[in-house]
N, C-alpha and C positions, 0 to 999 in steps of 0.2 A: 905366689899363693895369696899374698896380701892384695896384689892388684886384682886378682880374680874375685876376692871378697868385695873389694870396692865396686867392681863391675856389677856384681849381683845386687849390691845395695842400690846402685844407680838404676839398674833395671827395675827393681821393685818400686823405687821412688817414682820413676817415670810412669810405671803402670798405675800406681796409686793416683798420681796427679791426673793422668788421663781419665781414669774412672771418675774421679772427683769432678773434673770439668764436665764430663759427659752427663753425669747425674745432675749436676747443678743446672746445666742447660735444659735438661728434660723437665726438671722440677719447675724452673721458670716458665717454660712453655706451658705446662699444665696449669700453673697459677694464672698466667695471663689469659689463656683460653677460657678458663672457668670464669674469671672476672668479666671478660668481654661478653660471654653468652648470658651470664646471670645478672649483669649490671642493672637491668630494669628493676630488679628486686629492691634496689635502694630508693626507688620512687614509690614503693608500695606503702599504703597506709596501715595503721594498726587495724586488727579485726575486732569485732565485738564478741568473738568466740575464744575464750580463754585468755586473750591478751589483756583484758582488764585485770584479771587475777595476777597475771605474770608481770604486768608493767603499768598500764595506763591508770589503773585505780588502786595500785598497790603502794601504800604510803611508805613502806620499808624500802622498796626499790626506788621510788621517786625521790627519796631524800638521800640517796647515794650511800657511800661506804662510811657509815658511822659505826661506833662501837656497839650501840644498841642494835643497829641493823645487822651487823655481822653476827652478834649473839642470836638474833632472831633466825637468821639463815641457818645457823648451826643446830638450832633446836626445834625449828618449826616443821610440822607435818602438813602445812597449808597446801591446798589443792590435792591432798591425798598422796603426796610423795615426800620423801626426805631426799632432797637433792641440793645441798647447800652450795656446791660449786656453781650450779645454774643460777641461783639467786645472786651470788657474789659477782658473777660475770655480768649480769644485767645491771646491778648496782654500779659496777665499773663503767658500763656504757653511759650511765647518767653522769658520772663524774667527768667523762671525756667528751661526750657529744651533747649532753643535755637531755631533755625529755622528748625530743622529736623522734620520728619514726626512722630517720636515716641511720642513726647510730646503731641500734640493735640489728637492723637488717644488714648493714654493712659488716658488722661483726660476724653474723651468721655466714655471710658470703666468704669472709676471710677464712673462717674455720673450714668451710666446705672446700675451698681451694687448697688449704693446708692438708686436709684429709686425702685429697687426690694425690698430692705429692708424697705423703707418708705411705699411701698404699703402693705407689710405684717403688719406693725405696724398700718396703717390706718384701714385695715379690721379687725384686732384683736380688736382694740379699738371700732369699730362700732358694731361688731357681737359677740365678745368673742369666736368665732369658730377658734381655733388655727390651726388645720390641714387643714381646708378648706382655711384659709387665706394663709397658706404656699403654698398650691397647686396653688392658683391664682398667687401669687408672683413668683413662680417657672415657671409657664407658661409664664408670662410676661418676666422673665429674659431670657428664653431659646428659645423663638419662633423665627423662621427664618425670619419672616416679620420685625423683629426689627434690623436685620443686617444693613440695609441701614442707620438707624439713628445713629448707633454706629460707623460704618466703614467709614463714610463720614465726613470729617472734617467740611465741610460747614454745616452739620446738627447738629453742636454743639447746635444750637438754640432749637432743639427737646428735647435733653436730659436735657438741662439746664432749659427750660421752664417747663417741666414735674416735675423736681426736686422741683421747687418752688410751682407748682400747688399742688403737694402731701402734701407739708408742709402747704399750705393754707387749704387743706381739713382736715388735722390732727388738725389744730387749730380750724377750724369750728366745727369739731366733738366734741372737748373738750368744746367749747362754748355751743353747743346744749345740751350736756349732763349735764353740771355743771353750765350753765348760767354765765360763766366767761367773763366779758367784755374785759379783757386784751387779751383773746384768740381770741375774735372777731376782735380786733384791729390788732393782729398778722396775722389773716387770710387776712385782707385787704392789709397789707404790703406785704405779700408773693404773693398775687394775682397780685399786681402791679409789683413785681419783675418777676413773670412769664410772664406777658405781655411785659415787657422790654427785655425779652429774645426771645420771639416769640408771635405774637398776635393771633395765632390760637385758644388759649384757652379762648377766650372771652365768650365761652359758659359755663364757670365754675359755674356761679350762677345757671344755669339750672341744673347742676350736683348736686349742694347743695340741690335744691328742690327735686330732685330724692332721695337723701339720707334722706331727711325729710320723704319721703314715706316709704322707707326701706333702711337700717335697723333701723334708728332712731325712726321710727313710730311716728313722730310728726304729721302726717296726717292720716295714716292708723289705728291709735289707736281707738278702739271703743268709748273711752271717748272724742275723738276729737270733738270740736265744730266748726261750720262753720266760726264763726267770727275769729277763730284762723288762718284761712287760710290767711286772710288779713294781720295779723301780720307777718306771715312768708314771705309774699311778701314784706312787708314794710322793714323788716330787710335786704332784698336782694338789696334794692335800691342803697346803696353805691357801691355794686359790679356791678350792672347793669349800673350805671353811668360811672364807669371805663370802662366797656365793650363798651359802646357807644362811649366814647372818643377815645379809642384805635382803634375801628373799623373804625371810621371816619378818624383818622390819617393814618391808613394803606391804606385805599381806596385812599386817595389823594396822598400819597407817591408813591404807585404802579401805579396810573394813570399818575403821573408826569413823571415817567421813561418809560412809555409805556409797562408795564408788563401785563396789562389787555387786553384780546382779545375784539375786538369790536363786536357788535351784528351782523354786517355784516359778520364777520369771522365765528362765531359760533352762530346760531340763538337760541332763547329762547327754542323752542321745542327740539332742538338737545341737549341743555344743560340739560334739564330735563330728557331726554332719557338717556344721559350719566350718570347722577346722579344715576338713578335706576340700570343701568347696573354695575356701579362701586360698589355700595353697594353689589350687588350679587357677583361680582368678589372678593371683599374683603373677603366675607364670605367663598367663595370657597377656596381662598388661605390660609385662616386661618385653615381650616380643612385639606387641602392638599397643603402644601406650595411648589409647583413645578412651574417651568418656571417663576421664579422671575426675574424682569428686571428693568433697569433704563436707559432711561425713557420708559414708555409705550406710544406709539404713539396714538394720538387722531384720530379716523377714520373719524371724521366729522359727520358721520351718521351710526348708528348701524343697523344690520339686524333686521327687524320688529319682527320676532319670538323671538329673543333674548331679545329685548326691552320689549315685552309683558310679556314674562316669568319672567324677572327680576322684572318688576313692580308688577306683581301678587304675586311673592314670598315675596317682601318686605312689601307690604300691608297686606298680609296674616299673616306674622310673627308679624307685628305691632298689628294686631287685636287680635292675640293669647295673646300677652303680656298684652293687655288691658283687655280682657275677663277673663283671669285667674289671674289677678292681686291680687284678694282677697286671693285665695288659695296659689298662688306662688308669693308673692310680689316682690321677687328678679327678676322675669321676666321683670316687668315694669322698674325697676331701671337699670338692666343690658342692656336691649335692647335699651332703649332710651338714655342711656349713650353712646352707640355705635353710634346710628343714629344721636343724637344731636350734639356730639362733632365733627363729621365729616362734618357737614353742612358748616362751613366756607371754606372747601377745597374740597367739593364734585363736584365742577364745575359749580354751579349755577352762581357764579361770577368767570368766567374763568380767571385764571392767568397762562400765559405761554401756551404751546402747548400740554402738556401731558394730557392723559385721566384720570390718577390716579397715585398714587405713594405709595410705601410700607411705606415710612416714615410717611405718613399721619395717619397710623394706630397705631402709637406708644402709644398714650394715649387712643384713642377710644376702642382698643381691650380689655382693662381692663373689659369693660362691658360684652363682650362675654365670657371672661374667668370666670367671676363671675357666669353667667348663667350656663356654662358647669359644673363647680365644684359643685354648689349648687343643680342643678337638678340631677347630678350623686349621690350626697350625699343623696338626697331624695329616689332615686331608691335603693341605697344600704341599707338604713334603712328599706325600705318596703320589700325588699327581704332577709334581715338579712344576708348579705354577710359577710364573716369572714374578720377580720382585715388583715390577711396575703394576701388574694386575693386582697383586696383594695390596699395594698402596692405594690403588684406585678403589678397590672393594672396601677397604677400611675407611677411606675418606667419605665414601657415599653413606655408609652406616652412621658414622659420627656426625656428618653434616645433617642427616635426617633427624637424628636425636636432638641436635643443637637447635634446629628450626622448630621442632616440636616443643622443646623446652621453652624457647622464646614465646611461642604461642600460648603455652600453659601459663606462663608468668602474667599474661594479660588478665587472666581470670583472678589473679591474686592482688590486683591493684587496691581493692577495698572490699568491704563486706558485701556491698551491693553486687559487684561483678562476680564475686566468688559464689555466693549462694543462689544468685539467678542462674548461673551456669550449672550448679549442682542440681537445681530443680529441673533443669532441661535434660539432664542425663540420668536422673534417678527417679524412682516412683515412690510414692507414699513416704516422703521424707519430712516428717514432722519437725525435726530439729532444724533443717535448712529453712523451712517456712517460718519458724520462730525467729531465727537469726536474721533472715531478710526483713522480717517485720520490725525487728529492733533497729536495724539500719535505717529503714524508711522513717521510723518515728524520730530518729536523731536528725534526719534531714527535714523535719517539719511536716512530713506527709503522714499525718496521724491516721486519717481514715484509710489510706492504703495499707498502713501497717496493721490496722485492725482486721482487714480481710485476710492477711497472712496468718495472724494469730488464730482466727476462726478456722482457717483451713488446717492449721496444725492441730487444733482441738478435734476436728472431724476425724483425723487420722488416729490421734491418741487423746481421748477425752480427759484423762487424768494427768495431762502434761502440766506440771506446776509452773514451768517457765512461761508457757504460753498464757496460762491463767493470770500469772503475775503481770506479764507485759500487757495483756488486755486490760487489766485493772489500771495500769499506768496510763494507757491511752484514754480510758474514760476520765481519769483524773486530769489529764491535759485538756480535755474538753469541758471540764468543770462538772461532769456527771458523777458526783461523789457517791450517790447511792449504788450505781452499777459498779463503780470502782471497789467499794466496800464488799459487795457480793463476790467479786472475782478474787479479791485478796483473801477472803475467808475460805473460798473454795480451794485456793492454792495452799493455804495453811493446813487444810484437812489432809492433803496429800503429803506435804512436808512441813510438819508443825514447828520445826526448830530452824527457821530461816530468818536471820536478823533483818535482811533487806525487806522481805515481805512484811514483817511486823512493823518496821519503821514506816513504810509507806502506808500501811493500814492506819497507823497512828496519825499520819498527816491527813488522811481522808476523814478520820473521825474528828480531828481538830477542826477541819473545815466545816463540819456539821455541828461544831461547838459542843461535842461530846468529849470534854477535856479530861475527865477522869479516866475514861476508857483509853483515850489517846496516850495519856501518861503511862498507863500500864503496858501498852504496846512498846513505847520507846524504852522503858526500863527493862522489859523482857529482851528486847533486841540487844541492849548493852550487856546484859548478862551472858548472852550467847556470843557476842563479839564486842568486847570492851574497846577495841580499836576501830569501831565503826564511826568515822567522822560524820556520816549522814545522820546516824542515830543521835549523836551528841548535838549536832546542829538542829535537828528537828525537836529534840526535847528542850533545847534552849529557846527555840522559837515559841514553843508552847508556854514556857515560863514567861517569856516576853509578853505574850498575849494576855497572860494572867497578871502582868505587872510585877512579877517576882524577878526583879532585875539582877539581884545578886546571884541567884541560881542560874539565870540565863547567861550572865557573863562567865560564870564558872564553866559551863558546858561549851560555850563558844570558844573559850580559850583551849579547852581540851580538844575540840574539833580542829583548831588551828595547829595544835601540836602534832596531831595525826596527819593532817592534810594541809601543810603550810603553803601550798600553791593555789588554794581555792579563794578567789577574790570575793565571792559572795559572803563567805563566813567572816572575813575582815569587815565587810560593810555592815553585816548584822551586828558584830561586836561593837562597831562604831555607833550604831543606833542605840544600843543598850547603854553604852558609856555616856551618851548625850543625856539619856534619862537619869543617869546617876550624877549629872553635872560634872563629869570628868572630861572636860572639853579637850584638853591637851592630848590625852591618850586616844580619844575618839578621832581627833584629827590625824594622828599617826596611823590609825587603822584605815581610815578613809584613803589616805595617801598610798598605803600599801596596796589596798584594793585597786586603786586607780593605776598603780604601776604594773599590776598583774593583768589588768584589763583596761587599757587606755580609752576604750570606746564606751565605757560605762557612764551613760548620761546621768543616771540617778545620783551616782556618787559625785560626779562633777557638780551637779546642782547643790548638793549638800555642802560641798566645800565653798561654792560661791556664796551660799547663804551665810557661811561663817566668815566671809570676807577674805578667803584665802586663794580664790581664783577670780580672774577678771570676768 
């Protein structure tokens, strides 16, 4: 009897070790494959679309993990979102990799590879179907629609939120199978972390209920009793409460920064219409991932035939999922995973001007991949297809997606390649015209950028970003009168913009309208006390008026906010020279030169002081 007990233990041990080794090998395969296919992302540059807010011009991120920055991350609603874990992860990138673009792109890629492995582990735990789980995870890893979430630094929130969401589902699956309360608690914690990275996945409790149907069969089991349904809902109450809290928080934060479109801008019928069209377009791009763009312009109102077709398609597919839920339970779970998790971003509550976005499919497409793989498996079993043919069929699909993903990554190399491509595959895209113009301006192609800004304004005459950028272009050409006109036009549309006020102040100062310029700078600082540009500009104005004490005060504040800007150090050095504080001036010149070794003007100043040959 004792020997029999030891034999059973040995059998279980061997079985566990075998499963562990097999799972480890598959996870390593998924990670290596994902890294290989997506590796070009590590050579991508930052974009001028959202990346300045999230990284390149964010002083809190650029100065790394300090106590002040951690406090800011935990309390800030900057960019219209409360996602402290996203901020903290980007700060950690700076600590590890510095301020170059490789670090945050590499981290995004690591999270994406980890998510593919976690998805495999989740499906294996739920279904015990190894190769079907591998195929779903591989589709998730290699699909071109996921390029946006990986290649865009500002979308760290996507890959990070999904990472914690999958950990939450893994914990929930363990709880549901083994009734482990600790696993339930871990699921709650990981769910909170997911929402602290991005609040889109407030629908995760709904996904848990779908998993209760299939594959956990806590609802679809023939022995299931009606009163158990109440218990399943009750156990989701902590998750639902968290969803309600984060949904409310996100609503008020986005409303505060003006990210939500008013009903007058996009009516309720148009929002509903766009929701159905977007669902259909997402399905189409999942099957045939061509003409992918960022952003997709919102037409305001879709063609009636397209709207009717899309609505009929989505309702019909939903009906099939319900009607065949007994025979094919994965249809219900997969379809409503897709439909349900897209609801927060489908446009019913319109945030921004885009009609849809590839990044929104990062988590929802898992449902479609589950349906595709499981229905294919059913067909293969019914037709008795050989394993060799199955392997060949799967390899063709995955290779096609991998090549298409590699191709799509080429468009994400920089803002120029991305927005040029977007303009080639979309119409009336005023946002892409503006962003391409911004990139051209940064390359020194000022007149070419002005053509982009003007085309943007032809599409949307009250586009404040294009008006502001057109004003900047005139300023670069020294045409201060035209610059002032465009800055003021932009402020009529968005009166509380610190950047526009600051640049208007510069233009007015160039026209020697110092009193008006000072009012602009001070107004900008009231709106954004952490604007290094506004402090620098106000200090420059005081310098021109020979108010050197005030100038030095604001230059120092600008350096505190943006300690990596060499020009501000040089400006402070010039001010300190006027105050006869030579030793501190030299220190600032040397810091400016260390940050920008090619700065000929600063070199000349140090040479004049006898400190350089």
